[in-house]
C-alpha positions as CSV (number, residue, x, y, z in Angstrom):
1,M,0.0,0.0,0.0
2,E,1.2,3.5,-0.7
3,Y,0.1,7.1,-0.1
4,V,-1.5,8.9,-3.0
5,D,-1.9,12.6,-2.8
6,G,-5.3,14.0,-3.7
7,E,-8.7,14.8,-2.4
8,T,-11.9,12.7,-2.6
9,L,-14.2,13.3,-5.5
10,E,-16.9,13.8,-3.0
11,M,-15.1,17.0,-1.8
12,A,-14.1,18.1,-5.3
13,W,-17.2,17.5,-7.4
14,D,-19.2,20.6,-6.5
15,K,-16.2,22.8,-7.3
16,Y,-15.8,21.5,-10.8
17,T,-16.9,23.2,-14.0
18,E,-19.2,21.2,-16.3
19,E,-16.1,20.5,-18.5
20,E,-14.2,19.1,-15.5
21,K,-17.1,17.0,-14.5
22,D,-17.3,15.6,-18.0
23,D,-13.6,14.9,-18.0
24,V,-13.6,13.1,-14.6
25,S,-16.7,11.1,-15.7
26,K,-15.0,10.0,-18.9
27,Q,-11.9,8.9,-17.0
28,L,-13.9,6.9,-14.5
29,R,-16.0,5.4,-17.3
30,G,-12.8,4.2,-19.0
31,Y,-11.5,2.6,-15.8
32,F,-14.8,0.9,-15.0
33,N,-15.1,-0.3,-18.6
34,E,-11.7,-1.8,-18.3
35,L,-12.8,-3.7,-15.1
36,R,-15.9,-4.9,-16.9
37,Q,-13.8,-6.4,-19.6
38,I,-12.6,-9.0,-17.1
39,K,-15.4,-11.7,-17.1
40,G,-16.0,-14.0,-14.2
41,N,-17.1,-17.7,-14.2
42,Y,-18.7,-17.3,-10.8
43,I,-20.4,-14.6,-8.7
44,G,-18.7,-13.8,-5.4
45,G,-15.6,-12.2,-3.8
46,I,-12.5,-11.5,-5.9
47,D,-10.8,-14.4,-4.2
48,G,-13.6,-16.9,-4.9
49,T,-15.2,-16.4,-1.5
50,A,-18.9,-15.6,-0.6
51,C,-20.5,-12.3,-1.4
52,D,-19.5,-9.7,1.2
53,D,-22.3,-7.2,0.8
54,Q,-25.1,-5.7,2.8
55,F,-27.6,-7.3,0.5
56,F,-26.5,-10.6,2.1
57,S,-26.6,-9.5,5.7
58,H,-27.5,-12.6,7.6
59,D,-24.8,-14.2,9.7
60,L,-26.7,-17.5,9.6
61,F,-25.6,-18.4,6.0
62,A,-22.7,-18.0,3.6
63,F,-24.0,-16.5,0.4
64,G,-22.0,-17.8,-2.5
65,P,-19.9,-18.0,-4.4
66,Y,-22.5,-18.7,-7.0
67,N,-22.0,-20.6,-10.3
68,D,-24.3,-18.2,-12.3
69,E,-26.9,-15.4,-12.2
70,S,-29.8,-17.8,-11.5
71,E,-28.1,-19.2,-8.4
72,F,-27.2,-15.6,-7.3
73,N,-30.8,-14.5,-7.7
74,K,-31.9,-17.5,-5.6
75,G,-29.4,-16.4,-2.9
76,L,-30.8,-12.9,-3.0
77,V,-34.3,-14.3,-2.6
78,K,-33.1,-16.4,0.4
79,A,-31.5,-13.4,2.0
80,W,-34.5,-11.1,1.4
81,S,-37.1,-13.5,2.5
82,H,-35.3,-15.0,5.6
83,N,-37.9,-14.8,8.4
84,R,-40.3,-13.0,6.1
85,Q,-41.9,-15.8,4.1
86,D,-45.4,-14.6,5.0
87,D,-44.8,-11.0,3.8
88,A,-46.7,-10.5,0.6
89,Y,-44.5,-7.5,-0.4
90,V,-41.3,-9.5,0.0
91,R,-42.8,-12.4,-2.0
92,L,-43.7,-10.0,-4.8
93,L,-40.3,-8.3,-4.8
94,C,-38.6,-11.7,-5.0
95,R,-40.8,-12.8,-7.9
96,T,-40.0,-9.5,-9.6
97,L,-36.3,-10.1,-9.1
98,L,-36.4,-13.5,-10.6
99,D,-38.3,-12.1,-13.6
100,V,-36.1,-9.1,-14.3
101,M,-32.6,-10.0,-13.2
102,K,-31.4,-12.4,-15.9
103,N,-29.1,-12.7,-18.9
104,H,-26.4,-10.4,-17.6
105,E,-22.7,-10.8,-18.1
106,I,-20.7,-11.5,-14.9
107,V,-17.9,-8.9,-14.7
108,L,-15.2,-7.7,-12.3
109,T,-16.8,-5.1,-10.0
110,H,-15.4,-2.7,-7.5
111,N,-18.7,-3.0,-5.6
112,D,-18.4,0.2,-3.6
113,F,-18.5,3.0,-6.3
114,A,-18.9,6.3,-4.4
115,P,-17.0,9.6,-4.7
116,R,-15.6,9.1,-1.2
117,N,-13.6,6.2,-2.7
118,I,-12.2,8.1,-5.6
119,L,-9.1,10.4,-5.3
120,V,-8.5,13.2,-7.7
121,R,-5.8,15.8,-8.2
122,G,-7.4,18.7,-10.0
123,S,-9.6,17.0,-12.5
124,K,-7.4,13.9,-12.9
125,V,-8.4,10.7,-11.2
126,V,-5.4,9.4,-9.3
127,A,-6.7,6.5,-7.3
128,I,-9.8,4.3,-6.7
129,L,-9.9,3.2,-3.1
130,D,-11.6,0.6,-0.9
131,W,-11.4,-2.6,-2.9
132,E,-12.4,-5.0,-0.1
133,F,-15.8,-5.7,-1.5
134,S,-14.7,-6.3,-5.1
135,G,-15.6,-9.4,-6.9
136,F,-17.5,-10.8,-9.9
137,F,-21.1,-9.7,-10.1
138,P,-23.8,-9.2,-12.7
139,E,-23.0,-6.2,-14.9
140,Y,-25.9,-4.1,-13.4
141,W,-24.7,-4.6,-9.8
142,E,-22.2,-1.7,-9.5
143,Y,-24.8,0.8,-11.0
144,C,-27.6,-0.3,-8.7
145,K,-25.4,-0.4,-5.6
146,A,-24.1,3.1,-6.2
147,L,-27.7,4.4,-6.4
148,W,-29.2,2.3,-3.6
149,R,-28.7,4.8,-0.7
150,P,-26.5,7.6,-2.1
151,G,-27.8,10.7,-0.4
152,W,-30.1,12.1,-3.1
153,D,-29.2,15.7,-2.5
154,A,-25.5,15.3,-3.2
155,G,-24.2,17.2,-6.3
156,W,-22.7,14.1,-7.9
157,V,-26.1,12.3,-7.7
158,K,-28.0,15.3,-9.1
159,D,-25.5,15.6,-11.9
160,G,-25.9,11.9,-12.9
161,L,-22.3,10.8,-12.2
162,V,-23.3,7.2,-11.7
163,E,-25.2,7.0,-15.0
164,R,-22.3,8.8,-16.8
165,V,-19.8,6.3,-15.5
166,L,-21.7,3.0,-15.2
167,G,-24.6,3.4,-17.7
168,P,-28.3,2.9,-16.9
169,Y,-29.8,-0.3,-15.8
170,L,-33.2,1.1,-15.0
171,Q,-35.3,-2.0,-14.6
172,E,-32.8,-3.6,-12.3
173,L,-32.5,-0.3,-10.3
174,A,-36.3,-0.3,-9.8
175,V,-36.1,-3.7,-8.2
176,I,-33.1,-2.8,-6.0
177,L,-34.5,0.5,-4.8
178,N,-37.5,-1.3,-3.4
179,T,-35.4,-3.4,-1.1
180,S,-34.7,-0.6,1.4
181,D,-37.4,-1.8,3.8
182,I,-36.3,-5.4,3.8
183,I,-32.6,-4.9,3.9
184,W,-32.4,-2.4,6.8
């Protein structure tokens, strides 16, 4: 590990001009596209371990690694419905998940995309921090996780940074945004 001089994008974003925001967004899109070029043959931690993620928050089970997206979705259903099998809302959400979340590529994912984890110097991206949750996940995962509980008033959210960098997965996001009541 080494020290990298810079400030977090979270602190810098609102000071940028539109041109600087576009420049930083393009740099990040390039880096994340490079990550996504690395395909996985399982879903889970970078080292082949279980999914370390708040969406799998039960200490009772290990979640993954999974062989494919179908198994991953069944794992999400298990996590979301644990002790809530009689909840009609949870059952509907799980059915929706199984209908919408399919046929995605499995790609290398940082899994904690947020401006607090990006260091910049001026408008140059100099480091992406916090890789402990990285792994192979469906291509929509990073986008949805970044917009799951971002602080909707933040400038980077209002300016569409996540969409600029990770591209839209709107159907998948609609499912994930409805999990707030059952995850926390």
